[in-house]
C-alpha positions in Angstrom: -17.8 99.2 -20.6 -19.4 96.9 -23.2 -21.2 97.6 -26.5 -23.8 95.4 -28.3 -22.7 93.5 -31.3 -25.0 91.9 -33.9 -22.8 90.8 -36.9 -22.3 87.1 -37.3 -18.8 85.9 -36.7 -17.0 82.6 -36.8 -16.5 80.7 -33.5 -13.0 80.7 -32.2 -11.5 78.8 -29.3 -11.2 80.7 -26.1 -7.4 80.1 -26.1 -7.0 82.0 -29.4 -9.5 84.8 -28.7 -9.2 87.3 -25.9 -12.8 88.5 -26.2 -16.2 86.8 -25.8 -19.6 88.0 -26.9 -22.4 87.2 -24.5 -26.1 87.5 -24.1 -26.7 89.3 -20.8 -29.5 88.0 -18.5 -31.2 91.3 -18.0 -34.6 92.6 -19.2 -34.3 94.7 -22.4 -30.8 93.5 -23.2 -31.5 91.7 -26.4 -28.2 92.1 -28.2 -24.7 90.7 -27.8 -22.2 92.4 -25.5 -18.4 92.1 -25.6 -16.2 91.2 -22.6 -12.5 90.4 -22.1 -11.6 86.9 -21.0 -9.1 86.8 -18.1 -6.0 84.9 -18.9 -6.6 82.3 -16.1 -10.2 81.6 -17.2 -11.3 79.0 -19.7 -14.6 79.6 -21.5 -16.6 77.5 -24.0 -19.7 78.6 -26.0 -22.8 77.9 -24.0 -21.2 78.5 -20.6 -23.1 80.6 -18.1 -20.9 83.5 -17.0 -20.9 86.1 -14.3 -20.3 89.6 -15.8 -20.5 93.2 -14.6 -23.5 95.0 -16.2 -24.1 98.5 -15.1 -24.0 98.7 -11.3 -24.7 95.0 -10.9 -23.2 91.6 -11.6 -25.5 89.4 -13.7 -25.6 86.1 -15.5 -24.7 85.8 -19.2 -24.5 83.1 -21.9 -21.2 82.8 -23.8 -22.1 82.8 -27.5 -18.9 83.2 -29.5 -15.3 84.5 -29.4 -13.5 87.4 -31.1 -9.9 87.7 -31.9 -10.0 91.5 -32.0 -12.4 94.3 -31.3 -14.5 96.1 -34.0 -13.5 99.6 -34.8 -16.3 101.2 -32.8 -15.0 99.5 -29.6 -11.3 100.0 -30.3 -11.0 102.9 -27.8 -13.5 101.6 -25.3 -12.6 100.1 -21.9 -13.7 96.5 -22.1 -14.8 94.9 -18.8 -13.6 91.4 -17.7 -15.7 88.3 -17.3 -15.8 87.7 -13.6 -16.2 83.9 -13.6 -17.9 80.9 -15.1 -21.0 80.2 -13.1 -22.2 77.0 -14.9 -20.4 75.0 -17.6 -21.5 72.9 -20.6 -25.1 74.0 -20.7 -25.2 73.3 -24.4 -23.6 70.7 -26.7 -21.0 71.6 -29.4 -22.5 73.1 -32.5 -25.7 74.0 -30.8 -25.2 77.8 -31.3 -24.6 77.3 -35.0 -28.1 75.9 -35.4 -29.6 78.9 -33.4 -27.7 81.4 -35.6 -28.8 79.6 -38.7 -32.5 79.9 -37.6 -32.0 83.6 -36.8 -30.4 84.2 -40.2 -32.9 82.2 -42.3 -36.0 83.7 -40.6 -34.7 87.2 -40.4 -35.0 87.6 -36.7 -32.7 88.3 -33.7 -30.6 85.6 -32.2 -32.1 86.5 -28.8 -35.6 85.8 -30.1 -34.5 82.3 -31.2 -32.8 81.6 -27.9 -36.0 82.5 -26.0 -37.8 79.9 -28.0 -35.1 77.3 -27.6 -34.3 77.6 -23.9 -36.6 76.5 -21.0 -38.6 79.3 -19.3 -36.9 81.2 -16.5 -33.3 80.6 -17.7 -32.9 84.1 -19.1 -34.7 86.0 -16.3 -32.7 88.4 -14.1 -30.7 86.1 -11.8 -28.2 86.0 -9.0 -25.3 83.7 -8.5 -25.3 81.5 -5.5 -22.7 79.1 -4.0 -23.6 75.9 -2.1 -21.8 73.0 -0.5 -21.7 69.8 -2.5 -23.9 67.7 -0.3 -22.9 64.5 -2.2 -19.4 64.6 -0.8 -18.4 63.4 2.7 -16.7 65.8 5.1 -13.2 66.8 3.9 -10.0 67.8 5.6 -9.8 71.5 5.1 -6.4 72.1 6.7 -4.7 72.1 3.3 -7.0 74.8 1.9 -6.1 78.5 1.6 -7.4 81.0 4.0 -10.1 82.3 1.7 -11.3 78.8 0.8 -11.6 77.9 4.5 -13.5 81.1 5.2 -16.1 80.4 2.5 -16.5 76.8 3.8 -17.0 78.0 7.3 -19.7 80.4 6.2 -21.5 77.8 4.1 -21.5 75.3 6.9 -23.0 77.8 9.3 -25.8 78.6 6.8 -29.1 76.8 7.5 -29.3 75.7 3.9 -25.5 75.6 3.4 -26.0 78.1 0.6 -25.2 81.9 0.2 -25.3 84.4 -2.6 -21.9 85.0 -4.2 -22.4 88.7 -3.6 -22.6 88.1 0.2 -19.5 85.8 0.2 -17.5 88.4 -1.7 -18.3 91.0 1.0 -17.4 88.7 3.9 -14.2 87.1 2.6 -11.1 88.7 1.2 -9.9 87.3 -2.1 -13.1 85.3 -2.3 -12.6 84.7 -6.0 -9.3 82.8 -5.3 -11.0 80.8 -2.6 -13.9 79.9 -4.7 -11.8 78.6 -7.6 -9.9 76.4 -5.1 -13.1 74.9 -3.7 -14.5 74.3 -7.1 -11.3 72.5 -8.2 -11.7 70.2 -5.2 -15.4 69.7 -5.9 -16.4 70.9 -2.5 -18.9 73.6 -3.6 -21.2 74.2 -6.5 -22.0 77.5 -8.3 -25.4 78.1 -9.9 -27.8 80.8 -11.0 -31.0 81.5 -9.2 -33.8 83.4 -11.0 -36.2 85.7 -9.4 -38.8 83.0 -9.3 -36.3 80.2 -8.8 -36.7 76.8 -10.5 -34.5 74.6 -8.3 -33.8 70.9 -8.2 -36.4 69.2 -6.1 -35.0 67.5 -3.0 -36.8 64.6 -1.4 -35.9 62.2 1.4 -34.3 58.9 0.4 -33.6 55.8 2.4 -30.4 53.7 1.8 -29.7 50.3 3.4 -26.3 50.3 5.2 -26.6 47.2 7.5 -29.1 44.4 6.8 -29.2 43.4 10.5 -28.5 44.5 14.0 -28.6 42.8 17.5 -31.7 44.4 18.9 -34.1 44.6 15.9 -37.8 43.9 16.3 -39.5 41.6 13.9 -41.2 44.6 12.3 -37.9 46.4 11.8 -36.4 43.2 10.3 -39.3 43.0 7.8 -38.7 46.6 6.7 -35.0 46.0 6.1 -35.8 42.8 4.2 -38.2 44.8 2.0 -35.7 47.5 1.4 -33.0 44.9 0.5 -35.5 43.3 -2.0 -36.0 46.7 -3.6 -32.3 47.1 -4.3 -31.3 48.8 -1.1 -32.6 52.2 -1.8 -36.0 53.8 -2.0 -37.7 57.2 -1.7 -38.9 57.5 1.9 -42.5 58.0 0.9 -42.4 54.9 -1.2 -41.0 52.8 1.6 -43.6 54.1 4.0 -46.3 53.1 1.6 -44.9 49.7 0.8 -44.0 48.7 4.3 -47.1 50.3 5.9 -45.0 51.9 8.5 -44.3 55.4 10.0 -41.5 57.9 9.9 -40.6 57.3 13.6 -39.8 53.6 12.7 -37.4 54.7 10.0 -35.7 57.2 12.4 -35.2 54.3 14.9 -33.6 52.2 12.2 -31.4 55.1 11.2 -30.3 55.5 14.9 -29.3 51.9 14.9 -27.1 52.3 11.9 -29.2 50.1 9.6 -30.3 52.8 7.2 -29.4 56.4 6.3 -32.0 59.1 5.7 -30.7 61.8 3.4 -32.0 64.4 1.0 -31.6 63.6 -2.7 -32.7 65.2 -5.9 -35.8 63.7 -7.5 -36.3 64.7 -11.1 -39.6 66.2 -12.1 -40.0 64.1 -15.3 -43.3 63.3 -16.9 -44.0 59.6 -16.2 -46.9 57.2 -16.6 -47.5 53.5 -15.6 -46.3 51.2 -18.4 -46.4 47.6 -19.3 -43.3 46.3 -21.1 -43.8 45.7 -24.8 -41.9 43.6 -27.2 -41.3 44.3 -30.9 -44.1 43.2 -33.1 -43.9 41.0 -36.2 -43.7 43.3 -39.2 -45.7 43.1 -42.4 -43.7 42.5 -45.6 -44.1 46.3 -46.4 -42.9 47.3 -42.9 -40.0 45.0 -43.1 -38.9 46.3 -46.5 -39.2 49.9 -45.3 -37.2 49.2 -42.1 -34.5 47.4 -44.1 -34.0 50.5 -46.3 -33.9 52.8 -43.2 -31.3 50.6 -41.5 -29.0 51.0 -44.6 -28.9 54.8 -44.1 -25.9 55.7 -42.0 -25.2 59.3 -43.0 -27.6 62.2 -43.6 -30.5 61.3 -45.7 -34.1 62.6 -45.9 -36.8 60.0 -46.0 -40.5 60.5 -46.7 -42.4 57.6 -45.1 -45.8 57.6 -46.8 -48.0 55.1 -45.0 -51.8 55.0 -45.1 -53.5 55.4 -41.8 -53.2 52.3 -39.7 -50.2 50.9 -41.7 -48.0 50.7 -38.7 -45.6 53.7 -39.1 -45.1 53.9 -35.3 -43.8 50.3 -35.1 -41.4 51.2 -37.9 -40.2 54.2 -35.8 -39.7 52.0 -32.8 -37.7 49.4 -34.6 -35.7 52.0 -36.4 -34.8 53.6 -33.1 -33.6 50.4 -31.3 -30.2 50.1 -33.1 -29.6 53.8 -32.7 -29.9 53.5 -28.9 -27.7 50.4 -29.0 -25.0 52.6 -30.7 -25.3 54.9 -27.7 -26.9 57.6 -29.8 -30.0 59.7 -29.1 -33.2 60.3 -31.1 -35.6 63.3 -31.5 -39.2 62.4 -32.2 -41.6 65.3 -33.0 -45.4 65.4 -33.0 -47.5 68.4 -34.1 -49.6 68.8 -31.0 -49.5 68.2 -27.3 -52.6 66.0 -27.5 -50.6 63.4 -29.4 -47.8 63.0 -26.8 -49.7 60.8 -24.3 -50.5 57.9 -26.6 -47.1 58.1 -28.3 -45.2 58.5 -25.1 -46.9 55.5 -23.5 -46.1 53.3 -26.5 -42.5 54.4 -26.5 -42.1 54.0 -22.8 -43.4 50.4 -23.0 -40.5 49.7 -25.5 -37.7 51.9 -24.2 -38.5 52.5 -20.5 -36.9 55.4 -18.7 -34.9 56.6 -21.7 -37.9 58.6 -22.9 -37.9 62.3 -22.3 -41.1 64.4 -22.9 -40.7 68.1 -23.7 -43.5 70.5 -24.6 -45.1 73.8 -23.3 -47.7 72.1 -21.2 -45.1 70.9 -18.7 -44.5 72.9 -15.6 -41.4 75.1 -15.4 -39.9 72.7 -13.0 -40.5 69.7 -15.3 -39.0 71.5 -18.3 -36.0 72.6 -16.2 -35.3 69.0 -15.0 -35.9 67.6 -18.5 -33.5 70.1 -20.0 -30.8 69.1 -17.6 -31.4 65.4 -18.5 -30.8 66.4 -22.2 -27.2 67.4 -21.2 -26.3 63.9 -19.9 -24.4 61.4 -22.1 -27.1 58.8 -21.6 -28.8 57.7 -24.9 -32.4 59.0 -24.8 -35.4 59.5 -27.0 -36.9 63.0 -26.9 -40.6 63.2 -27.7 -42.2 66.6 -28.0 -43.8 69.3 -30.1 -42.1 71.7 -32.4 -39.9 73.4 -29.7 -38.4 70.0 -28.8 -36.3 70.3 -32.0 -34.1 72.6 -30.0 -33.4 70.0 -27.3 -29.7 70.3 -26.6 -28.9 66.6 -26.9 -25.6 65.6 -28.4 -24.7 62.6 -30.5 -28.0 62.5 -32.4 -28.5 59.3 -34.5 -32.0 59.8 -35.9 -34.6 62.6 -36.2 -38.3 61.7 -36.8 -41.3 64.0 -37.6 -44.5 62.2 -37.3 -47.5 63.7 -39.2 -45.0 65.9 -41.0 -47.7 67.6 -43.1 -49.3 69.2 -40.0 -49.4 73.0 -39.8 -48.7 72.7 -36.0 -45.0 72.5 -36.9 -45.0 76.1 -38.0 -44.8 78.9 -35.5 -46.7 82.0 -36.6 -45.9 84.3 -33.8 -44.0 85.5 -31.9 -40.8 85.5 -33.9 -39.0 83.5 -35.0 -41.7 82.1 -37.4 -39.8 78.9 -37.8 -40.9 75.5 -39.2 -39.8 72.5 -37.2 -39.3 70.5 -40.3 -36.7 73.0 -41.6 -34.8 73.1 -38.3 -35.0 69.3 -38.1 -33.3 69.1 -41.5 -30.5 71.4 -40.3 -30.0 69.3 -37.1 -29.9 66.1 -39.0 -27.4 67.5 -41.5 -25.2 68.7 -38.6 -25.4 65.3 -36.9 -25.0 63.5 -40.2 -27.9 61.3 -39.4 -31.2 60.3 -41.2 -34.3 62.4 -41.0 -37.6 60.5 -41.4 -40.8 62.5 -42.3 -43.8 60.3 -41.7 -47.4 60.9 -42.8 -50.4 59.3 -44.4 -51.0 62.6 -46.2 -47.6 64.2 -46.9 -47.4 67.9 -47.6 -46.9 69.0 -51.2 -43.5 70.5 -50.4 -42.1 67.2 -49.2 -43.9 65.0 -51.8 -42.7 67.2 -54.7 -39.1 66.2 -53.9 -39.7 62.5 -54.2 -39.4 60.2 -57.3 -43.3 60.0 -57.8 -43.4 63.7 -58.4 -40.4 63.9 -60.7 -40.3 62.9 -64.3 -36.6 61.9 -63.8 -36.3 60.1 -60.4 -32.6 61.1 -60.3 -33.7 64.6 -59.6 -35.5 63.6 -56.4 -33.8 64.7 -53.2 -35.9 62.7 -50.7 -36.0 58.9 -50.4 -39.6 57.7 -50.9 -40.8 54.8 -48.8 -44.4 53.6 -48.9 -46.7 51.5 -46.7 -49.7 51.1 -49.0 -51.7 48.7 -46.8 -53.0 48.6 -43.3 -51.6 46.1 -40.8 -53.2 42.7 -41.2 -54.5 43.8 -44.6 -57.5 45.6 -42.9 -59.5 47.5 -45.5 -59.7 51.3 -45.6 -63.1 52.4 -44.5 -65.5 53.3 -47.3 -66.5 56.9 -47.4 -70.1 57.7 -48.1 -71.0 61.3 -49.3 -74.2 62.8 -48.0 -75.6 65.7 -50.0 -76.9 68.1 -47.4 -78.7 70.1 -50.1 -81.1 67.2 -50.5 -81.5 67.0 -46.7 -82.5 70.6 -46.7 -84.9 70.1 -49.6 -86.6 67.3 -47.6 -87.0 69.7 -44.6 -84.3 68.2 -42.5 -82.9 71.2 -40.7 -80.8 69.2 -38.2 -77.0 69.3 -38.4 -77.2 65.5 -38.7 -78.3 63.9 -41.9 -80.9 61.2 -41.7 -78.3 58.5 -42.6 -76.0 59.8 -39.8 -78.9 59.8 -37.3 -79.7 56.2 -38.2 -76.1 55.2 -37.7 -75.9 57.0 -34.3 -79.1 55.3 -33.2 -77.5 51.9 -33.9 -74.2 52.8 -32.2 -75.1 52.0 -28.7 -77.2 49.0 -29.6 -74.3 47.4 -31.4 -71.9 48.4 -28.6 -69.8 50.3 -31.1 -67.9 53.6 -30.8 -67.7 56.6 -33.1 -66.2 60.0 -33.7 -67.9 63.2 -34.9 -65.6 65.7 -36.5 -66.6 69.4 -36.3 -63.9 71.9 -37.5 -64.9 74.6 -34.9 -65.2 74.6 -31.2 -67.8 76.6 -29.2 -71.5 76.7 -29.7 -72.2 79.2 -32.5 -69.9 81.3 -34.7 -71.9 84.4 -34.0 -75.1 85.7 -32.4 -77.4 88.1 -34.2 -80.5 90.1 -33.1 -83.5 88.9 -35.1 -85.1 92.4 -34.8 -82.4 94.8 -36.0 -79.6 92.5 -37.2 -77.0 93.6 -34.5 -74.0 91.2 -34.1 -71.9 91.1 -31.0 -68.3 91.9 -32.0 -65.0 91.9 -30.1 -64.0 95.4 -29.1 -60.3 94.5 -29.7 -60.6 92.5 -32.9 -62.4 92.7 -36.2 -64.3 89.5 -35.6 -67.7 88.5 -34.1 -67.8 86.9 -30.7 -68.4 83.2 -30.6 -71.2 81.9 -28.4 -70.1 79.4 -25.8 -73.0 77.5 -24.2 -73.0 76.1 -20.7 -75.6 74.2 -18.7 -75.1 76.9 -16.1 -76.7 79.9 -17.6 -74.6 82.2 -15.4 -71.5 81.0 -17.2 -72.8 81.5 -20.8 -70.3 83.7 -22.5 -69.4 85.3 -25.8 -65.7 84.8 -26.5 -63.2 86.0 -29.0 -61.1 83.2 -30.3 -58.3 85.6 -31.2 -57.6 87.6 -28.1 -59.7 85.6 -25.6 -61.9 88.6 -24.7 -65.1 87.4 -23.0 -68.4 89.0 -22.0 -71.7 87.6 -20.8 -74.4 86.9 -23.4 -76.7 90.0 -23.1 -80.3 89.3 -22.2 -81.5 92.1 -24.6 -80.0 93.6 -27.7 -78.0 96.7 -26.8 -79.3 98.5 -29.9 -83.0 97.9 -30.0 -83.6 96.1 -26.6 -85.1 93.1 -28.3 -84.7 89.7 -26.5 -84.9 87.7 -29.7 -81.4 86.3 -30.7 -80.5 83.8 -33.4 -77.4 81.6 -33.3 -75.6 81.1 -36.6 -73.1 78.4 -37.4 -72.1 75.4 -35.3 -69.3 74.3 -33.1 -68.5 71.3 -30.9 -70.7 72.7 -28.0 -73.7 73.0 -30.3 -73.1 69.4 -31.6 -73.1 68.2 -27.9 -76.3 70.1 -27.3 -78.1 68.6 -30.3 -76.8 65.1 -29.4 -78.3 65.5 -25.9 -81.7 66.4 -27.4 -81.8 63.8 -30.2 -79.9 60.9 -28.5 -80.3 61.3 -24.7 -79.0 57.8 -24.0 -75.8 58.3 -26.0 -72.7 58.7 -23.8 -70.6 61.5 -25.4 -67.2 63.0 -24.7 -66.1 66.4 -26.1 -62.4 66.5 -27.2 -61.3 70.1 -28.2 -59.0 72.8 -26.8 -61.7 73.9 -24.4 -61.9 70.5 -22.7 -58.2 69.7 -22.7 -56.8 72.9 -21.1 -56.0 71.1 -17.8 -52.8 69.2 -17.5 -53.2 65.5 -18.2 -56.7 66.0 -19.7 -55.7 64.6 -23.1 -54.6 61.3 -21.6 -57.6 61.2 -19.3 -60.2 61.7 -22.0 -58.5 59.2 -24.4 -58.2 56.6 -21.7 -61.8 57.1 -20.7 -62.9 56.6 -24.3 -60.6 53.6 -24.7 -62.1 51.9 -21.6 -65.5 52.1 -23.3 -67.0 54.7 -20.9 -68.4 56.7 -23.9 -70.1 55.8 -27.1 -69.1 58.9 -29.1 -66.4 61.4 -29.1 -67.0 64.9 -30.6 -63.9 66.9 -31.5 -62.1 69.3 -33.7 -58.8 68.8 -35.7 -57.3 67.3 -32.6 -59.2 64.1 -33.6 -57.4 63.9 -36.9 -53.8 63.9 -35.7 -52.6 60.4 -35.4 -54.8 59.2 -32.5 -55.0 55.4 -32.5 -58.5 54.2 -31.3 -58.9 50.6 -32.6 -62.5 50.3 -31.4 -63.9 53.2 -33.5 -66.1 52.0 -36.3 -68.1 55.1 -37.2 -66.8 58.5 -38.4 -69.2 61.4 -39.0 -67.8 64.6 -40.7 -69.9 67.7 -40.1 -69.4 71.0 -42.0 -66.7 69.7 -44.3 -67.3 72.7 -46.6 -66.1 75.2 -44.0 -62.6 73.9 -44.6 -62.8 74.3 -48.4 -64.0 77.9 -48.4 -61.0 79.5 -46.6 -59.4 82.1 -48.9 -56.0 80.5 -49.0 -54.2 78.7 -51.9 -53.5 75.8 -49.5 -57.2 75.3 -48.6 -57.7 72.3 -51.0 -54.6 70.6 -49.8 -55.4 71.1 -46.1 -59.0 69.9 -46.6 -57.9 66.8 -48.4 -55.4 66.0 -45.6 -57.8 66.7 -42.8 -60.7 64.6 -44.3 -58.4 61.6 -45.1 -56.8 61.8 -41.6 -60.2 61.8 -39.8 -61.5 59.0 -42.0 -58.4 57.0 -41.1 -59.5 56.8 -37.5 -62.1 54.3 -38.4 -61.7 50.5 -38.8 -58.2 50.2 -37.3 -59.3 47.3 -35.1 -60.9 43.9 -35.8 -64.1 45.3 -37.2 -64.4 47.3 -40.4 -65.2 51.0 -40.3 -67.5 53.4 -42.1 -67.3 57.1 -42.8 -70.1 59.6 -43.5 -69.1 62.9 -45.0 -71.8 65.6 -45.0 -71.3 68.3 -47.6 -73.1 70.9 -49.7 -70.6 70.4 -52.5 -70.4 66.7 -53.2 -69.1 67.3 -56.8 -66.0 69.3 -55.6 -62.8 67.7 -56.8 -61.4 67.5 -53.3 -64.4 65.7 -52.0 -64.3 63.3 -54.9 -60.6 62.6 -54.4 -61.1 62.0 -50.7 -63.9 59.5 -51.4 -61.8 57.5 -53.8 -58.5 57.8 -51.7 -56.8 59.3 -54.8 -53.7 60.8 -53.1 -51.3 60.8 -56.0 -53.9 62.1 -58.5 -54.8 64.9 -56.2 -51.2 65.9 -55.5 -50.2 65.9 -59.2 -53.1 68.2 -60.0 -52.3 70.5 -57.1 -48.6 70.6 -58.0 -49.6 71.7 -61.6 -51.7 74.5 -60.2 -48.9 75.7 -57.9 -46.5 75.8 -60.8 -48.8 77.9 -63.0 -49.5 80.4 -60.1 -45.9 80.7 -59.0 -46.6 79.4 -55.5 -44.6 77.0 -53.3 -42.7 74.8 -53.9 -41.7 76.6 -57.1 -41.5 80.1 -55.5 -40.7 81.1 -52.0 -43.1 83.3 -50.1 -42.2 85.9 -47.4 -45.1 87.5 -45.6 -44.5 90.9 -44.0 -47.0 91.7 -41.2 -47.0 95.4 -40.4 -49.0 96.2 -37.3 -49.6 99.1 -34.9 -52.3 100.8 -32.7 -53.0 103.5 -35.3 -54.7 102.2 -38.5 -53.7 105.2 -40.6 -50.0 104.9 -39.7 -50.0 101.2 -40.3 -51.5 101.6 -43.8 -49.0 104.3 -44.7 -46.1 102.3 -43.5 -47.3 99.2 -45.5 -47.5 101.4 -48.6 -44.0 102.7 -48.1 -42.5 99.2 -47.6 -44.3 97.9 -50.7 -43.0 100.9 -52.8 -39.4 100.3 -51.4 -39.5 96.6 -52.3 -40.8 97.4 -55.9 -37.9 99.8 -56.4 -35.5 97.3 -54.8 -36.2 94.4 -57.2 -36.5 96.8 -60.2 -33.1 98.4 -59.4 -31.3 95.1 -59.0 -33.3 93.4 -61.9 -34.4 90.6 -59.6 -37.1 88.2 -60.7 -40.2 88.0 -58.5 -43.2 90.0 -57.5 -44.6 92.1 -54.6 -48.3 91.6 -53.8 -50.0 94.2 -51.8 -50.1 96.0 -49.5 -53.5 94.9 -48.4 -55.3 94.8 -45.0 -55.2 91.5 -43.3 -58.3 89.3 -43.6 -58.9 90.2 -39.9 -57.8 93.8 -39.8 -57.7 94.2 -36.0 -56.5 91.7 -33.4 -56.0 92.6 -29.8 -56.2 96.3 -30.5 -53.5 96.1 -33.2 -54.2 96.8 -36.9 -52.5 94.5 -39.4 -51.6 95.1 -43.1 -49.7 92.5 -45.2 -47.1 92.7 -48.0 -46.4 89.4 -49.7 -43.1 88.7 -51.5 -42.7 85.9 -54.2 -39.2 85.1 -55.2 -38.3 82.1 -57.5 -36.2 79.3 -56.3 -33.3 77.6 -58.2 -34.9 74.2 -57.5 -37.8 72.9 -55.5 -37.0 73.4 -51.8 -33.7 75.3 -52.5 -32.8 78.8 -51.2 -33.8 82.0 -52.8 -32.1 83.7 -55.8 -31.9 87.2 -54.3 -31.5 88.5 -50.7 -34.5 90.0 -48.8 -33.6 93.5 -47.6 -34.8 93.1 -44.0 -32.9 96.1 -42.7 -34.3 98.4 -45.4 -37.8 97.4 -44.7 -37.3 97.9 -40.9 -36.0 101.5 -41.5 -39.4 102.4 -43.1 -41.2 101.6 -39.8 -41.9 104.4 -37.3 -41.1 103.7 -33.7 -44.5 102.3 -32.7 -44.9 100.1 -35.8 -44.0 96.5 -35.6 -42.7 94.5 -38.6 -42.8 90.8 -38.4 -41.1 88.7 -41.2 -42.7 85.3 -41.8 -40.5 83.2 -44.1 -42.4 80.3 -45.8 -45.7 81.2 -44.2 -48.5 78.6 -44.0 -51.2 81.1 -43.1 -51.7 84.2 -45.3 -54.9 85.5 -43.6 
């Protein structure tokens, strides 16, 4: 039998260790199990194994080796690994990164692996054996009896494929025969999940003879076309190019001119591209690139470039020599919506070496892309935060674009990792540079640079700056509109009079603009004007958001936390009144108001509601780029690195809603968001203009944004963080205690807080425990949440904590139905 193990152990080679710890591919088995390695079997970490588990044989991942058994397993009968089903699924050192993530974020290794691996790989699976279709027929007389029997069965199978369990029942000593066949390369072993993700097979055409005696003129034309295309094409492509039929191809095959065969076609995300050449750099860009090229070993670089300064071109030219050295690159973006534009630009420069990886891909696309990671071909991986776990070897450069963005931090489920932290570990392991690029760097990164340190020698990050836009284009002036004055002049519209004037001129001058609204939906809540009733989510402690649709039958109230929906009632359920008032604004209401006030304006909405469908990000951006709309209305998605050179007008609505969030990072995030959205204007030949509507024009953040005073703002913010013992001077750990019973959740939170107070007092540790307190939104999806916040000082900015967090002690305070989530370095405290 086997017993779960959880303690971290050093990796040993399989020749020096008789035991291996594995993750079993079985629901509910979230811990490591120990198996004995047969003397004739060679195993490496990351191999997919076949192991006995209960009454079945399942797949498992080899994690690490043991030289001896722990005391609790000393008298236990340890089962043997049956075989290696699939080798080299992960590069060397990959598991050390996953274990480091699990240790730093106080979560199980299994939770980290589920984030890192493509979907479906860890489902319950069965091992299958198939003939290697790429090999020509072999002489089998020299094979053993068992090997010949397996080959005979596979050749008789319609798909030349059988489960290993079936072959074992049919053939004596099947294990011996399988090993022999695998050594000869005649068969392949793989794991099939319950909902299998298999390689996609498609018919291909290969030219074998360019001519034959009895060819018709049409057949000769087809062969000439095939030869011109390199002698091999997918059958469907040849049919389209030659305007012919499948029967014609079959006749050519019968004459020996071509072969028709099934071949794997990878499901990789592609898009039409026009080849692109490196652009002439500005003096600032050239200087920055020269310094990056000098970095050979691990180094962390903060590339602080204003919006439109050409950071992407610097990335491209920094990547070129890395690929030339036969090394690979990881490029991260904070949101899926950024990948289409960036991917198209990179493909134009690097062609088919680009790999795209994010959660919006289908399971098949992620499966095929994952397999491409494992090849030795130099490649550029572009993706969102989970792409930092791409199992590519020989990494030569890691880049985080828009490094300040909160999209790099996962809040739930565990692990609550930050891609920037994991990227730092991967770059350290690969001994390669890490570039953090942003026009509005986060305070944690900026605080480690020379501008933030009185003594530059104390800085731990190289600071490179692009202070001007390409071609010396000016930054757009930001005009502040005081909405209090608008209200005093009886303008109750969500658009100020100045913004209305600019929108009227937009279409006449054939210009384009963006309107930024922080929230999606129509209205933040709906209230009865007679009795004050507000529709609330039955599962969460929030009001339902009104989503308007031209089709009244589709008008809904929706919860933005658990996605609960219900129809908008025709009458108040309390007093039966039909008089409702809609409070607050979202992108849908902005669209509705635009349609009333500017009926001739062509408008596109760009938010998470309109970009749910695959490919919709690229479709909407291309539609706007082609000039098919005058105005684009969107949420924070508009602020994240989108390059639209034709945009000249930016309107910011409800800027104050960002400032009034009860979070110590609210000022920093508001400053970043407003500068980023302002930076979308004036990136082309014509200058831009920005109108920022606010009810607090005198607020320091608004003033700093209008004057583009980045360093002044960051210095003041850093001083406040130091005085309040917040990051980057103290590390935060947020404990989220949740359950279905509010009383038990509150009691558990109190016990954990008392335990932590006693813990730091007993050990005389420095730091503080804040709370417990109910979460800002007490109930989400029927679960009640209470928070406990830990502050512990750091030795230096960005360094590790001074004292260990007692994760196990806190967990022991939780009853069976209470969930404890540990969020290290949280970005959201609500």
